[in-house]
N, CA, C and O atoms as CSV, one atom per row, in Angstrom:
chain,resi,resn,atom,element,x,y,z
A,1,UNK,N,N,-22.805,-5.502,-7.690
A,1,UNK,CA,C,-22.066,-4.465,-6.996
A,1,UNK,C,C,-22.865,-3.172,-7.107
A,1,UNK,O,O,-23.456,-2.863,-8.142
A,2,UNK,N,N,-22.862,-2.439,-6.020
A,2,UNK,CA,C,-23.564,-1.159,-5.996
A,2,UNK,C,C,-22.649,-0.118,-5.361
A,2,UNK,O,O,-22.004,-0.388,-4.347
A,3,UNK,N,N,-22.592,1.059,-5.950
A,3,UNK,CA,C,-21.798,2.157,-5.410
A,3,UNK,C,C,-22.735,3.326,-5.136
A,3,UNK,O,O,-23.509,3.740,-5.999
A,4,UNK,N,N,-22.648,3.844,-3.926
A,4,UNK,CA,C,-23.497,4.959,-3.518
A,4,UNK,C,C,-22.620,6.033,-2.898
A,4,UNK,O,O,-21.757,5.729,-2.074
A,5,UNK,N,N,-22.828,7.276,-3.279
A,5,UNK,CA,C,-22.047,8.386,-2.725
A,5,UNK,C,C,-22.967,9.247,-1.876
A,5,UNK,O,O,-24.043,9.658,-2.312
A,6,UNK,N,N,-22.517,9.511,-0.649
A,6,UNK,CA,C,-23.221,10.449,0.216
A,6,UNK,C,C,-22.331,11.681,0.341
A,6,UNK,O,O,-21.275,11.757,-0.286
A,7,UNK,N,N,-22.756,12.629,1.142
A,7,UNK,CA,C,-21.942,13.840,1.302
A,7,UNK,C,C,-20.653,13.577,2.061
A,7,UNK,O,O,-19.706,14.357,1.962
A,8,UNK,N,N,-20.606,12.466,2.835
A,8,UNK,CA,C,-19.433,12.194,3.665
A,8,UNK,C,C,-18.666,10.939,3.289
A,8,UNK,O,O,-17.536,10.751,3.740
A,9,UNK,N,N,-19.259,10.072,2.469
A,9,UNK,CA,C,-18.593,8.802,2.184
A,9,UNK,C,C,-19.094,8.173,0.897
A,9,UNK,O,O,-20.095,8.593,0.317
A,10,UNK,N,N,-18.366,7.154,0.472
A,10,UNK,CA,C,-18.769,6.325,-0.659
A,10,UNK,C,C,-19.035,4.935,-0.095
A,10,UNK,O,O,-18.206,4.374,0.621
A,11,UNK,N,N,-20.186,4.394,-0.424
A,11,UNK,CA,C,-20.570,3.076,0.088
A,11,UNK,C,C,-20.583,2.102,-1.077
A,11,UNK,O,O,-21.290,2.306,-2.064
A,12,UNK,N,N,-19.793,1.038,-0.953
A,12,UNK,CA,C,-19.709,0.008,-1.987
A,12,UNK,C,C,-20.293,-1.277,-1.406
A,12,UNK,O,O,-19.847,-1.760,-0.366
A,13,UNK,N,N,-21.275,-1.809,-2.078
A,13,UNK,CA,C,-21.890,-3.065,-1.650
A,13,UNK,C,C,-21.463,-4.146,-2.637
A,13,UNK,O,O,-21.653,-4.008,-3.845
A,14,UNK,N,N,-20.881,-5.226,-2.106
A,14,UNK,CA,C,-20.360,-6.305,-2.940
A,14,UNK,C,C,-21.052,-7.618,-2.583
A,14,UNK,O,O,-21.514,-7.791,-1.455
A,15,UNK,N,N,-21.124,-8.538,-3.534
A,15,UNK,CA,C,-21.713,-9.830,-3.230
A,15,UNK,C,C,-20.804,-10.626,-2.282
A,15,UNK,O,O,-19.585,-10.457,-2.301
A,16,UNK,N,N,-21.393,-11.480,-1.466
A,16,UNK,CA,C,-20.637,-12.282,-0.506
A,16,UNK,C,C,-19.686,-13.245,-1.207
A,16,UNK,O,O,-18.755,-13.750,-0.580
A,17,UNK,N,N,-19.898,-13.506,-2.474
A,17,UNK,CA,C,-19.063,-14.461,-3.205
A,17,UNK,C,C,-17.731,-13.874,-3.670
A,17,UNK,O,O,-16.926,-14.592,-4.263
A,18,UNK,N,N,-17.481,-12.604,-3.419
A,18,UNK,CA,C,-16.245,-11.977,-3.892
A,18,UNK,C,C,-15.033,-12.623,-3.218
A,18,UNK,O,O,-15.082,-12.985,-2.043
A,19,UNK,N,N,-13.958,-12.758,-3.971
A,19,UNK,CA,C,-12.710,-13.320,-3.453
A,19,UNK,C,C,-12.134,-12.334,-2.437
A,19,UNK,O,O,-11.841,-11.189,-2.778
A,20,UNK,N,N,-11.974,-12.778,-1.196
A,20,UNK,CA,C,-11.539,-11.864,-0.146
A,20,UNK,C,C,-10.085,-11.407,-0.316
A,20,UNK,O,O,-9.733,-10.307,0.111
A,21,UNK,N,N,-9.249,-12.229,-0.927
A,21,UNK,CA,C,-7.864,-11.802,-1.165
A,21,UNK,C,C,-7.832,-10.661,-2.183
A,21,UNK,O,O,-7.095,-9.691,-2.006
A,22,UNK,N,N,-8.619,-10.775,-3.233
A,22,UNK,CA,C,-8.703,-9.697,-4.220
A,22,UNK,C,C,-9.259,-8.428,-3.591
A,22,UNK,O,O,-8.781,-7.327,-3.866
A,23,UNK,N,N,-10.263,-8.588,-2.753
A,23,UNK,CA,C,-10.846,-7.441,-2.068
A,23,UNK,C,C,-9.814,-6.781,-1.163
A,23,UNK,O,O,-9.727,-5.554,-1.124
A,24,UNK,N,N,-9.030,-7.574,-0.434
A,24,UNK,CA,C,-8.003,-7.013,0.438
A,24,UNK,C,C,-6.947,-6.274,-0.374
A,24,UNK,O,O,-6.497,-5.206,0.040
A,25,UNK,N,N,-6.542,-6.815,-1.518
A,25,UNK,CA,C,-5.591,-6.120,-2.390
A,25,UNK,C,C,-6.148,-4.764,-2.828
A,25,UNK,O,O,-5.437,-3.759,-2.823
A,26,UNK,N,N,-7.416,-4.750,-3.204
A,26,UNK,CA,C,-8.064,-3.507,-3.615
A,26,UNK,C,C,-8.094,-2.497,-2.469
A,26,UNK,O,O,-7.795,-1.320,-2.669
A,27,UNK,N,N,-8.454,-2.956,-1.273
A,27,UNK,CA,C,-8.510,-2.066,-0.118
A,27,UNK,C,C,-7.124,-1.541,0.257
A,27,UNK,O,O,-6.979,-0.374,0.621
A,28,UNK,N,N,-6.121,-2.390,0.168
A,28,UNK,CA,C,-4.747,-1.945,0.440
A,28,UNK,C,C,-4.318,-0.863,-0.540
A,28,UNK,O,O,-3.706,0.132,-0.151
A,29,UNK,N,N,-4.643,-1.064,-1.816
A,29,UNK,CA,C,-4.291,-0.075,-2.839
A,29,UNK,C,C,-5.038,1.235,-2.585
A,29,UNK,O,O,-4.457,2.315,-2.697
A,30,UNK,N,N,-6.308,1.139,-2.248
A,30,UNK,CA,C,-7.102,2.332,-1.960
A,30,UNK,C,C,-6.535,3.088,-0.768
A,30,UNK,O,O,-6.461,4.316,-0.790
A,31,UNK,N,N,-6.137,2.370,0.261
A,31,UNK,CA,C,-5.530,3.005,1.445
A,31,UNK,C,C,-4.205,3.677,1.076
A,31,UNK,O,O,-3.928,4.793,1.515
A,32,UNK,N,N,-3.396,2.997,0.273
A,32,UNK,CA,C,-2.133,3.571,-0.198
A,32,UNK,C,C,-2.382,4.882,-0.941
A,32,UNK,O,O,-1.698,5.876,-0.700
A,33,UNK,N,N,-3.367,4.879,-1.846
A,33,UNK,CA,C,-3.682,6.095,-2.608
A,33,UNK,C,C,-4.138,7.220,-1.677
A,33,UNK,O,O,-3.778,8.381,-1.876
A,34,UNK,N,N,-4.918,6.876,-0.677
A,34,UNK,CA,C,-5.379,7.868,0.282
A,34,UNK,C,C,-4.215,8.463,1.064
A,34,UNK,O,O,-4.135,9.679,1.238
A,35,UNK,N,N,-3.318,7.609,1.534
A,35,UNK,CA,C,-2.186,8.070,2.352
A,35,UNK,C,C,-1.186,8.886,1.552
A,35,UNK,O,O,-0.550,9.787,2.100
A,36,UNK,N,N,-1.035,8.592,0.276
A,36,UNK,CA,C,-0.011,9.271,-0.530
A,36,UNK,C,C,-0.565,10.403,-1.387
A,36,UNK,O,O,0.182,11.008,-2.156
A,37,UNK,N,N,-1.827,10.696,-1.275
A,37,UNK,CA,C,-2.445,11.694,-2.156
A,37,UNK,C,C,-1.869,13.099,-1.968
A,37,UNK,O,O,-1.880,13.892,-2.909
A,38,UNK,N,N,-1.374,13.421,-0.790
A,38,UNK,CA,C,-0.851,14.768,-0.535
A,38,UNK,C,C,0.664,14.824,-0.450
A,38,UNK,O,O,1.225,15.832,-0.019
A,39,UNK,N,N,1.323,13.768,-0.851
A,39,UNK,CA,C,2.779,13.723,-0.775
A,39,UNK,C,C,3.372,14.230,-2.095
A,39,UNK,O,O,2.996,13.779,-3.177
A,40,UNK,N,N,4.290,15.162,-1.979
A,40,UNK,CA,C,4.956,15.706,-3.160
A,40,UNK,C,C,6.422,15.276,-3.111
A,40,UNK,O,O,7.249,15.935,-2.481
A,41,UNK,N,N,6.735,14.168,-3.779
A,41,UNK,CA,C,8.094,13.618,-3.771
A,41,UNK,C,C,8.370,13.040,-5.154
A,41,UNK,O,O,7.473,12.493,-5.796
A,42,UNK,N,N,9.597,13.162,-5.603
A,42,UNK,CA,C,9.902,12.638,-6.932
A,42,UNK,C,C,10.520,11.240,-6.834
A,42,UNK,O,O,10.902,10.793,-5.752
A,43,UNK,N,N,10.612,10.566,-7.966
A,43,UNK,CA,C,11.079,9.185,-7.986
A,43,UNK,C,C,12.518,9.061,-7.499
A,43,UNK,O,O,12.863,8.057,-6.875
A,44,UNK,N,N,13.353,10.039,-7.761
A,44,UNK,CA,C,14.748,9.994,-7.311
A,44,UNK,C,C,14.831,9.948,-5.782
A,44,UNK,O,O,15.630,9.198,-5.221
A,45,UNK,N,N,14.004,10.751,-5.116
A,45,UNK,CA,C,13.988,10.743,-3.654
A,45,UNK,C,C,13.467,9.412,-3.116
A,45,UNK,O,O,13.964,8.902,-2.112
A,46,UNK,N,N,12.475,8.863,-3.782
A,46,UNK,CA,C,11.937,7.554,-3.390
A,46,UNK,C,C,13.013,6.483,-3.534
A,46,UNK,O,O,13.169,5.636,-2.655
A,47,UNK,N,N,13.751,6.517,-4.631
A,47,UNK,CA,C,14.814,5.531,-4.864
A,47,UNK,C,C,15.910,5.630,-3.809
A,47,UNK,O,O,16.418,4.607,-3.350
A,48,UNK,N,N,16.278,6.845,-3.421
A,48,UNK,CA,C,17.299,7.029,-2.380
A,48,UNK,C,C,16.821,6.465,-1.040
A,48,UNK,O,O,17.570,5.778,-0.346
A,49,UNK,N,N,15.583,6.759,-0.688
A,49,UNK,CA,C,15.026,6.249,0.561
A,49,UNK,C,C,14.957,4.732,0.542
A,49,UNK,O,O,15.279,4.081,1.535
A,50,UNK,N,N,14.541,4.172,-0.573
A,50,UNK,CA,C,14.460,2.720,-0.711
A,50,UNK,C,C,15.839,2.072,-0.556
A,50,UNK,O,O,15.972,1.047,0.113
A,51,UNK,N,N,16.853,2.662,-1.167
A,51,UNK,CA,C,18.213,2.129,-1.060
A,51,UNK,C,C,18.702,2.175,0.387
A,51,UNK,O,O,19.342,1.233,0.853
A,52,UNK,N,N,18.409,3.256,1.096
A,52,UNK,CA,C,18.813,3.372,2.493
A,52,UNK,C,C,18.106,2.317,3.353
A,52,UNK,O,O,18.732,1.679,4.199
A,53,UNK,N,N,16.818,2.140,3.134
A,53,UNK,CA,C,16.061,1.141,3.901
A,53,UNK,C,C,16.627,-0.249,3.639
A,53,UNK,O,O,16.819,-1.028,4.573
A,54,UNK,N,N,16.895,-0.566,2.374
A,54,UNK,CA,C,17.453,-1.877,2.035
A,54,UNK,C,C,18.832,-2.077,2.663
A,54,UNK,O,O,19.131,-3.157,3.174
A,55,UNK,N,N,19.665,-1.049,2.626
A,55,UNK,CA,C,20.993,-1.147,3.214
A,55,UNK,C,C,20.896,-1.372,4.717
A,55,UNK,O,O,21.595,-2.228,5.260
A,56,UNK,N,N,20.042,-0.617,5.393
A,56,UNK,CA,C,19.864,-0.775,6.842
A,56,UNK,C,C,19.324,-2.166,7.184
A,56,UNK,O,O,19.767,-2.789,8.149
A,57,UNK,N,N,18.367,-2.645,6.390
A,57,UNK,CA,C,17.806,-3.971,6.628
A,57,UNK,C,C,18.889,-5.037,6.478
A,57,UNK,O,O,18.993,-5.943,7.305
A,58,UNK,N,N,19.691,-4.926,5.423
A,58,UNK,CA,C,20.738,-5.918,5.179
A,58,UNK,C,C,21.756,-5.904,6.317
A,58,UNK,O,O,22.217,-6.963,6.743
A,59,UNK,N,N,22.110,-4.729,6.808
A,59,UNK,CA,C,23.053,-4.628,7.922
A,59,UNK,C,C,22.507,-5.351,9.151
A,59,UNK,O,O,23.259,-6.042,9.837
A,60,UNK,N,N,21.234,-5.208,9.439
A,60,UNK,CA,C,20.626,-5.848,10.601
A,60,UNK,C,C,20.458,-7.356,10.420
A,60,UNK,O,O,20.526,-8.103,11.396
A,61,UNK,N,N,20.244,-7.808,9.200
A,61,UNK,CA,C,19.858,-9.205,8.967
A,61,UNK,C,C,20.915,-10.061,8.277
A,61,UNK,O,O,20.673,-11.237,8.005
A,62,UNK,N,N,22.058,-9.501,7.997
A,62,UNK,CA,C,23.117,-10.194,7.271
A,62,UNK,C,C,23.479,-11.537,7.917
A,62,UNK,O,O,23.658,-12.537,7.223
A,63,UNK,N,N,23.583,-11.551,9.233
A,63,UNK,CA,C,24.012,-12.755,9.944
A,63,UNK,C,C,23.035,-13.923,9.757
A,63,UNK,O,O,23.431,-15.082,9.876
A,64,UNK,N,N,21.785,-13.630,9.470
A,64,UNK,CA,C,20.804,-14.698,9.247
A,64,UNK,C,C,21.043,-15.449,7.926
A,64,UNK,O,O,20.633,-16.601,7.781
A,65,UNK,N,N,21.702,-14.796,6.977
A,65,UNK,CA,C,21.860,-15.353,5.650
A,65,UNK,C,C,23.284,-15.791,5.331
A,65,UNK,O,O,23.488,-16.687,4.512
A,66,UNK,N,N,24.263,-15.169,5.967
A,66,UNK,CA,C,25.659,-15.508,5.721
A,66,UNK,C,C,26.245,-16.057,7.011
A,66,UNK,O,O,26.254,-15.393,8.047
A,67,UNK,N,N,26.734,-17.288,6.918
A,67,UNK,CA,C,27.288,-17.927,8.122
A,67,UNK,C,C,28.730,-18.273,7.945
A,67,UNK,O,O,29.350,-18.815,8.859
């Protein structure tokens, strides 16, 4: 593995033998960190949003699970 930093980017060179699922997990995490780096929100607000999303999802999908 080789890591190189330029003025505009970081270049990571990996061997072709790397597990692609592990690489995808790493890239997903890196993208998540990039997207959330400027967000200022506390855990309580996250929990409220998560509960609302779950409630809305259950309302839409209830009929698929309960007959």
